[in-house]
N, C-alpha and C positions, 0 to 999 in steps of 0.2 A: 504494500500500500504506500503510495508516494505522497510526499508533502505538497501542500498547495502553495505555490510560489506567487507572491503578490507583486514583487517588484524585482527588476534586474538592474544591477549596477555593473560598471566596467572597472576591472582592476588591471593595473599595468603588468602584473606578473601572471595571473591566472586567466585573464579575459573576463567574460561575463559570469557573474555570480548571482544566483537567485536568493531572495530573502522571503521568508514567510511573514505573515502578519505579526506574529510574536517577535520574530527577529527584527523586523522593521521598527517595532515599538522600542526594543532595546537600543537599537542604533540611534534612534531619534531622542533618546533620553539625555538629560544634561550630563550625567556622569560618563556616559559612553562618548558623547561629543567632546568631553574633556580630553579624551585620548588623542584628539587631533593636535593638541598642544603639548604633547609629550613625545620627544624624539625617541624613536626605537633604539638608536645606538648612542644615546647620551651625547658625549662630546666628540664622537668619532668624526663628525663633519669638520672639526678643526684640522683634520688630517686628510680625510676623503670628502671633499666638498659636496659631492652628490648625496651623501648619506643624511639627507634631511627628512627621510620618511618617518612615519610616526606609529605609535601603538594602535592607532585607529585602523589603518589598513592592514597591519599585521594580524589584528584580532579577527577581522573579516576573512582574511586569507586563511587563518587557522581553522575557522568554521568551514570554509570550503574544503580544506584538506581533510577534516574529519569526515565530511561527506564522501570524499574520494576513497578514504580508507574503508568506510562502511559499505561502499558499493563494490569494492574490489577485493578486500581482504577476505580470505576464505578459511574456514575451519572444517575439516572433514567434508570438503567439497560442498559445503553449504555457506550461504551468505552469513556473515557474522550476526546480523540481525535484519529481520524484515518487519519489525514492529515500528510503525511510523511514530508512535509516541516516544519510544526509546531513541529513535533517530533524532527527533526534535530535541530531546534532552541532551544528547551528545553534541549536537550542533550548537546548542545554547552554551554548553560548557566550553566549547572551543571559542565561541564569540566572547564570553565573559572571563576567560582565563587570565587576562592581564588588566582587568578593571581596577585593580588596587595599586597600580604602579605609581611611584612617587615622581616628582620632577626629574627629568633626565634618566628615567627608567632605572636600570640596575646601578647606575653610577653612585648614588648616595644611599642605597638600601642598607649596605653592611654597616655604615656609620649609624644610621637610624636604629638598627637592631642592636648593635653591640655597645654604642656609647649613650644612646638616648633611651634604651630599653623599649624601643618601639616594636611594632609588628612587621613581619615580612610582608611583601606585596601580596602574597597569597592569603595571609591572614587578614590583612587590611581589606582585600578584595572580598573575602567571605563576609566580613562585617557590612561592607557596602551593599552586597547582593541581598543580604538578609534585611537590612534597614530600608533600602530604597527601591528594590526591584520586586518586592513582595506582591504588589498589585499586578505588574506586568506578567509575573510568573505564577499567578494564582492557580493556574490549571495544573501545576507541577509541584512535586515535593522539592523545595529548594535544597534541602540537605543532600538529595541525590545528585544534584548538579554541582554543589560545592565539594562533595566527596570525590567526584571525578576530577575536578580542577586540582584539588589538594593532593591527589595520589592515594587517598584513603581507599578508593575503589580499586582493588588490585586484580579485578577480573580482566578477561580479555578486552572488554569494553573500556575499562579504565586505562589499559595500556595504549589504547589508540591516542589518548590525550597526554599521557605521562609515562614515557619509557625511553629507552635508548634510541628507538626509531618510532617517532610519533608525529602527529599532525603539526604540533608546535614547531619542532625542529625542522620538519620538512618545509614549512613555510618560511621560517626565518633564514634558513640557508639559501633558498632561492632568492628571497627578497633582499637580504643584506648583500648578497653577491651582485644582484642587479643594480642596486643603488650605489654601492661602493665602486663598481667597475672591476672588482676582483673576480677572477674566473673560478676560484676553488669551489664555490657553492653550486656550480652548474652540474648537476648530477642527473643520472637517468632515473628520476624519481618514479615515474609511472610504471616502469618495468619492475622496480623494487616492490611497489605496492601490490602489483599483480602476483608477485611470487612469495609474499610474506604471509605468515599465519602466527597467531598468538596462542600459546598453550601453556598452562601451568607456570606463569611468570617467565616463559621463554619466548624469545623472538626467533622464529624459524623461517629461513629463506630456502626456497627450492633451487638448488644448484646456483649457478651464476655467482661464484665467489668474487669474481673481478668487479661486478657491479656493487656488491656490498662493500668491498674494500675501497672503491671509489667514493662511496658515501662517507665512510669513516675517515678517510684521508682528507676529504673536502672539509668536513667539520673540524678536524684537527688543525688544518692549515688556516681556516678562517679564524680560529682562536689565536694562532701564532701571529698571523699577518695583520689582522684587523682588531679583534676584540682585546688582545694583549699587546697591541702596538706600543712601542716605547713612549711615543709622544702622546698618544691617546690616554695612556695610563697616567702620564704627568698631569694632564688637565683633569682627570678624574680625581686624583688625590687632592688637587687644589680645591675643586668645587665641593668635595666632601667636607673639608675643613671650613670653607666659607659658609656652607649651609649650617654646620654645627654652631659656628660663632654667631651667625645671624639669629638662629633660634635661641641661643643662650642670652643674647642681648635683647630678645623680645621683638625683633624685627619681623620674624616669621613664626607662625604657630607650629607647634608639634603636631604631627598627623593625628595622634591620639586625642588632642584637644578638639580637633575638627569633628571627630566622632561624638565627643561629649556635647558639643554645641548643637549637633544634629541639623545643621544648616546645609542643605544640598548645594545651594549656589556658592557658598564659601568653599566647599570641597571642589566644586566645578572650577573655581579659580586657582586651585592649588596645582599649578602646572609650570612648565618651563618659562612661559612669559612672565608669570609672577616672580619667579626666582631671578630672572635677568633684570626685571624692573627694580627689584629690591637691591640687587647688586649695583646697578647704575646709580641709584639714589645714594647708596652708602659711599660709593666712590667719590661723590661730590660733597657729601655732608657728614660722613661717618667720623667718629672721634677716635676710634681705636686705630693706631698707626699701622700695626701689622695687618689687620683685617682689610684696611683701606688699600694697602700696597698689594696684598694678595689678590684682591678683586681687580685692581687696576691691571696687574699682570695677566690675569685670566681673560678679562674682557678685551685687552689689546693683543691677545695671543702671544704671550711671552711665557712659555712653560718653565717650570722648575727643571733642574738638571738631574739626569739619571747618573748619580755618582757611583752607584754600585748595582750591578745586575748579575745574578748568579743562577742561570738556568742549568739545572743538574738532573740528568736522567737516573732513574733507579727503579728497582723492583720493590713492591710492597710499600711500607711506610717511609716517609721522608726522614732519613737519619742524619742528614748533613747538618753539622753543628752551626754553620753560618746561617743556614735557612731557619733552623730552630730559633736562633737568636733574633733574627728579623721578624719572624712570626710572633714571637713573644712581645715584641715592641709594638706591633700593629694595633692601633686603637688603645694603647696604654700610655697615657701622658706621663706617668711617673717614670716609666722605663725610657721613654723618649728623652725626658729631661736628664736622666742619668747618662744616657748616651751622649747628649750634647755637652754635658759637663766633662765627661771623660775625653771627648774629642776637642775640648776647648772651644766650643761654639757658644757664644753668649746668648743667642736667640734660639731657644729650643724649638719654637714654633715653626722654624724653617726646616725641620727634619720631618720627612714624610716616608715612613717605612710602609711597605706593602708586600703581603704574601699572596700571590695570585693563585687562582683556582688551579689545582694540579691537573695536568692534561694527560689523559690516557686515551689510547686509540679505541679501547673497548671498555664499555661500562659494565662492571660486574653486577650491578644491582638488578639489571634485566639482561641477562646474558644472551648473546646472539649465537644462533646455531645454523648450521648448513645441513640440509637434507639432500643426500645423494643416493639415489635408488631408495633402499629401505633403511639405510643407516642415518642417524642424526648425531652430529658431533659439534662440539664447541668451535666457534670460528677462531678463537685464540690459539687453538691447537693445530690450525691449518698449516700446510706446507707452503702456502703462498709466500713469496719472497718478502714482501713488506711486513706482513703480519708476523711472519716467523722471526724477523729481525727486531721489530720494535713493538709488536702487539702486546707483550707482557710488561713493557716498561711504562713508566709514568714520568712526565717532565714536571719537575718542581721549579718554581721561579720566584725568587725573593729579591726585592729591590729596595734601594734607599734613594729617594729624591731629595734635593735640597736647592736652596738659592744658589745661583752661580758663584756668589762670593764665598760660599762655604764648601764648594765641591772638593777642593784640594784637601781640606781638613778631613772630610769624610773619607776620601780615597786613601789618605795616609793612615788614618785610624784603622780602617778595615784591613789594610795590608799588614799592619802590626798584629792584628788579632788572628788573621788567617793567611 
């Protein structure tokens, strides 16, 4: 039984996408329209000028990819679901999966969670869905939709939205590749969708090891070349601290306070435009010298300097002492101050340690398998050249950024330590 499409819209990546009446109501809501003002890739357009796409189109694209998965993914030679009610819930989960993103997307989320004791974007999104979408979603159990988004639904259906090969990753790889102009994300997605099945928390592809390898390598290189780009990360650590200080000075509300106030239009305005406007005003009138200078550098595209970068491959847990040291400093002001004191740097605020997300080619949380004839085996055990060489390894990346005037002191101090 198919869904009744009320309106067609055109997307740069996928072409025409149909929306049902409920989906159209969601898209037209203030909080979904807010996503038009939140960059998908945060500060990446400081390096890749074309990367100005937003969470709005990515969310619609993810909904489209959910539909593609449900139409093509097979289990025991049957469609994953033919229940139109379930299909609608799944599409709504894809549509709403990023509704809780903060300004500049992932860029400031870790700081909000770890330093301000705030919610993750998934948790914040769940609150928004429950508080502001209850009328639009009155025909459905909202908990079923939020469980799919959060990953609490671990069935085959849940894996369509949250797994190592899902609708979210499928859209953002294609979309981010398109807008940055980087070719790594251009993968044979439709072929992969037609050959994949989900079973007992396993992702199983029928043969075609090379296509699966291409997908994994594409995602890996997008992280290395785009998401973890040295200069992109420099602007990320800068704006994290800017937002923290503006919140602490009362210039910007904490996200949790927005929920307490319960004003939908105030949440609607909690976006990139708000943040940039507050930064510009502070640059002109702010009284804190450090915050003022950091904002000026950020807005005028003068990044802090990467004084120490330590990408180290390894198996299992990261055991490299320099990485552990930098990870322990990240989001810990007391340890940053101690580092600055030991390195004879008078202004500790100019030290920006960052421990980036470890990169592995294969995600063990939802293992990928290959079915060849009747046998099913883990992809990581494959004899394919690339996977055999690096499939079991993880890339750990720890960095320290600082103002240009302190770079030599940081470099010399780290050399003495390691």
